[in-house]
N, C-alpha and C positions, 0 to 999 in steps of 0.2 A: 616428238621432233617438231621443229619450227615449220611454219608454212612457207611456201615459195616466196610469197610477198615479203615476209619478214626477212628471209635470207637475202633476197635481192636488195632490200633496203638497208642492210646492216653496214654502217660505216661508223667506226668508233675512233675517237681521237682523244688523246690525253691533254688535260689542261689543269695542272695542279695549282696554278696561281689564284684562280678565282672561285674554286669550289669550297663550300663549307664542309667542315669535318662531319657535320651532322648528316650529310647526304650519303656517307659511307661508301662513296665511289667517286673517283675523279675522272670518269669517262662520260663524255656527252655523246649523244647519238643524233645522227642525221638520217631522216627518212624512215624512222620507226615510230609512227605516231603514238602507239600505246606507251612506249618508253618515254618519249618526249613529254607526253601528258603526265606521266608519273613523275618525271623530273620536276615539272612545275609544281605539282602537288606536294612533293617532298620538300621543295624550297619553302613552301608556305607552311608545311606541317612536318618539320624534321624529326619530331618525336613520335611519329606514327609507325609502329611496328608493322602494321598491315600493309602500308604503302611500300616499305622497304622489302617486305616479303614478296609482294606482288611484282615488284621490279626484279627481284632476285629470280622469281620463277620465269619471267620473260627472258632474262639474260641466259638462264639455263636452257630454255628452248632454242635460243640463238647460238648455243654452244660457246658463249663467252663466259667461261668458267670463273675467271678471276673476279669479274664484276658480280657474278651471281653469289660467289662465296662472300664477298664483302657485304652485299646487301643482306644476305641471310644471317650472317654473324651479327650484323647491326640489329636485325629484327629480333634475334634471340636476346641480345643485350637489352633491348627495350621491353621485351615481353617473353620471359622464359617459361611461360605456362602453356605454350602452344607446341605440342609434340610434333606436329607436321612440319614445323620449321626445322627441327633437328633432323627429321627423316629426309627431307628434301636436300638439306645441306650434305648429309652423308651420301646421298645418291650423286650429288654433284662431284664430290671428291672421288667417288668410285669411278664415275665416267671420265674423270680427269686423270685416271691411273694413279691415284693416291689412296690406295686401299688402307694403309695404316691410319691416315688422317680420317678417313671415312669411319673406321672402327672407333677411333678416339671420340668422334662426334656421337656415335651410338652408345658408347660407354657413358658419356655425359648424360645422354637421354635416359639411360637405364638408372642412373642415380636420381635424375629429376622426376622420373615417372616409374617408381619401383614396383607398382602393381598394375601397370597398363600393359595388357597382354600383347597388343600389336607392336608396341615398342620393344618388349622383351623378345618377341619372335624375330623382329628385324635385327636386334642385337645378336641373337644366336646365329642368324643367317650370315651376318658380317664376320662373326667369329669363325664360322665354318669356311668362309671365303679365304681367310688368312691362315687356315689350318690350325686354329686354336681349339682343338677338339675338347679337351677337358673343360675349358671355359664355356664352350657352347653347351655342353651337357649340364654344367652347373646352372647356366641361365635357364635351360629348359626345366630343370628341377624347380627353379623358382616359380615358373609358370604352373607346374604341377601342384604346388602348394596352394595356388590361387584357384585353379580350375583343373581338377584331376582328370577330367574326361575331354579336354580340349583337343579336337581332331587335328588342328594345324600344328599343335605341339607334338603329337605323335608322328605326324608327317615329317617334321623337322628332326625329331629323334631318329627316324629312319634314315634321313639324308646324312646325318652325322655318322651314324653307325656304318652306313654304306661307304662313306668316304674313309672311314677307319679300317675298312676291310672286314668288318664284323657283320657278315651277311645274314646269319641266322637271327641276330638281334635286330637287324634292319627289317627283316621279314615280319618279326613279331610286332615291331613298332608300326609298320605300314598296315598290318592287319587290324591293329587297334584303331588306326586312323579311319579306315573304311567302316569299321563297326560303329563308330561314333558319327560318321558322316559318309554315307554311301555314295555321295556325289563327288568325292575327291578323286578326280580323274588321275592326277599325278600318282597318287598312292596305288591305284589299280594297275597303272602301267608299270610302275616299279616292282610291284609284287609279281606281275606276269613275267617281267624280264629276269628277276632273280630266280624264280621257279623254273623258267626255261633254261637258265644256266645250269640248274641242278638236274635237268632232264625230266622234270615233273610233267606228267601228261595233263595236269589240270591248269597249266600255265595259260593255255588258250582261253579258259573260262574267265580269267582275270582281264585279259584284253577285251573280251566281249562285254564284261561288266563296265569297263571304261566307255566302250562304244554305246552301251545302253544309256549312259548319261548324256553323251553327245555323239551321235552317229557320224558327224562331220569333223570331229576333232582330229586334226592332221597328225598330232603326235601319237594318238592311240591307233590310228590307221597304219601309220608307219611301223609302230611296234608290232602289231599283229602281222603285217605283211612281211616284216623281217623274220618273225618267228616261223611263218609258213614257208618262206624261202629256205630257211635253214633246215627245216624238217624234210624238205625235198618231195613230200608226198602230196602236196597241194600247190604246185607252182602256178597253176592257173588261177587259184584263189589269191595268191600273192600278186600276180599280174593285175588282177581285177582291182585289188586294193590300191596298188600304186597308180593305176590309171585314175581311180577316183580321187586320190590325193592331188594329182596334177590337174584335175578338173576344178577342184576347190581352190588350189593355189598353183597357178601356172608357172610360178617361178621357184617352186620347191625343188631345188637341185637334186637332193638325195633321192627324190622319187624317180627322176629320169635315170640317175646313175644306177640305183639298185635294180630298176627295171631292165637296164642294159645288161647287168650282170646275169640276171635270170635268162634273158634271151640268149646270151652268149653260152650259158650252161646248156641251153636247149638246142644249140647250133642254129638258132634263128638269126643269122648274121646280119641280114639287112635291117631287121628290127633292132638288133643290138646297136648297130652303127648309128641309126637314127636317134636312139635313146641317149647314147653318149654325146652325140652331136648337140642335142638339146641341153644336156647338162653343161657343156662348154659354152653354149650360147648365153646361158644365164649366169655362169660363173667362169669367165675366161682365165681365171687363175687357179684352176682345179687340176693339179697334175695327174691324179688318178683317172680322171675322165679322159685326158689326152692319151694316157698310156693305153687304156682299154679300147679307145677308139682306134688307136694305132694297131693294137693287137688284133682287133676285129678286121681292120683293113688288110693286115698281113695274111690272115686266114682267108680273106676274099681274093688274095693275089694282087692287091694294090700296094706294091712295095714302096712307091714314092710317097704315098699318103702315110704309110706306116712309118717311114723314116722321118717325115715331117713331124708326125705326132710324137714319136719317141724323143726327137730333139726338143720339141716344145715341153715335153715332160721334164727333161733334164734342165732346161732353162729355168723352170720353176722350182725344181727339186733336184739339185746336182747329185744327190745320193740315192736316187731312185734306181735300185739295182736291176729291176726287171726291164726298165727302159734301156739300160746299158747292155743287158743281155740281148734285147731285141735288135739293137743296132749291130751287134756282133753277128747275129744270125743273118741279118740282111746283107752284110758285107761278104 
């Protein structure tokens, strides 16, 4: 994301009459020194792919997607041998909510760089995003021909199979991923989650393996905490992990929310209320947090607070049936 100084300085204006076609953009900037400097350099060297790409990256950081796209397309036109230009352009389109165009860019990249594994992995990722599962699997098979033991390839195989609902095949793929790279935290987490869903007692071991790689990884901590809270036999362990999460990341909303659910389950109503209150503080548009704070308030005998929270829940999610039922009870 862009810096605050860049954001505060962003003022774009259109001027189609004086710009050269070689600049690949008809927007001038005021107050963005880096872009203004590149404008001057591009005027002097309109055939520089690197300059257009550099300005495209800056426009991307400033969330000016149209200008970024124009510059990156120009950079590719001038130099189609730089895979990173294609990758960034695809990311711009994806952040611009144009996933099909993003995929189209990566398909072009897959043709331009048929044996470049990072490009093929990104192509498979974008095919997965738009639910083109057979195409994603085909792309991953292309990688397998180049590097049969590539751990990122197996990780992506697992993601595709998981998205297809083929959990057993996903487990096999994730196991291959960690066999070839024991430091792949995402694969350990997904293995643990899938085995937990199967009721396997060894699921916890996989979460521990992820935490051995990085004991402060928030996703791994959350996955193990969620696992322990569902087991019900180590709620204190889950509480400890959620508290650690919110020490590492004070704005991690799910940590407060899930901690509140545990306290509610334990009838620790004051602690539950405080946890839901923190979840709302960091995400004021979280209907579930309002509902559960309201439910906690209702159990504490604070009917006015409960009504307020149930109404707030319904203002965010009019179909939240539990909140409707709560208001009926209070009437």
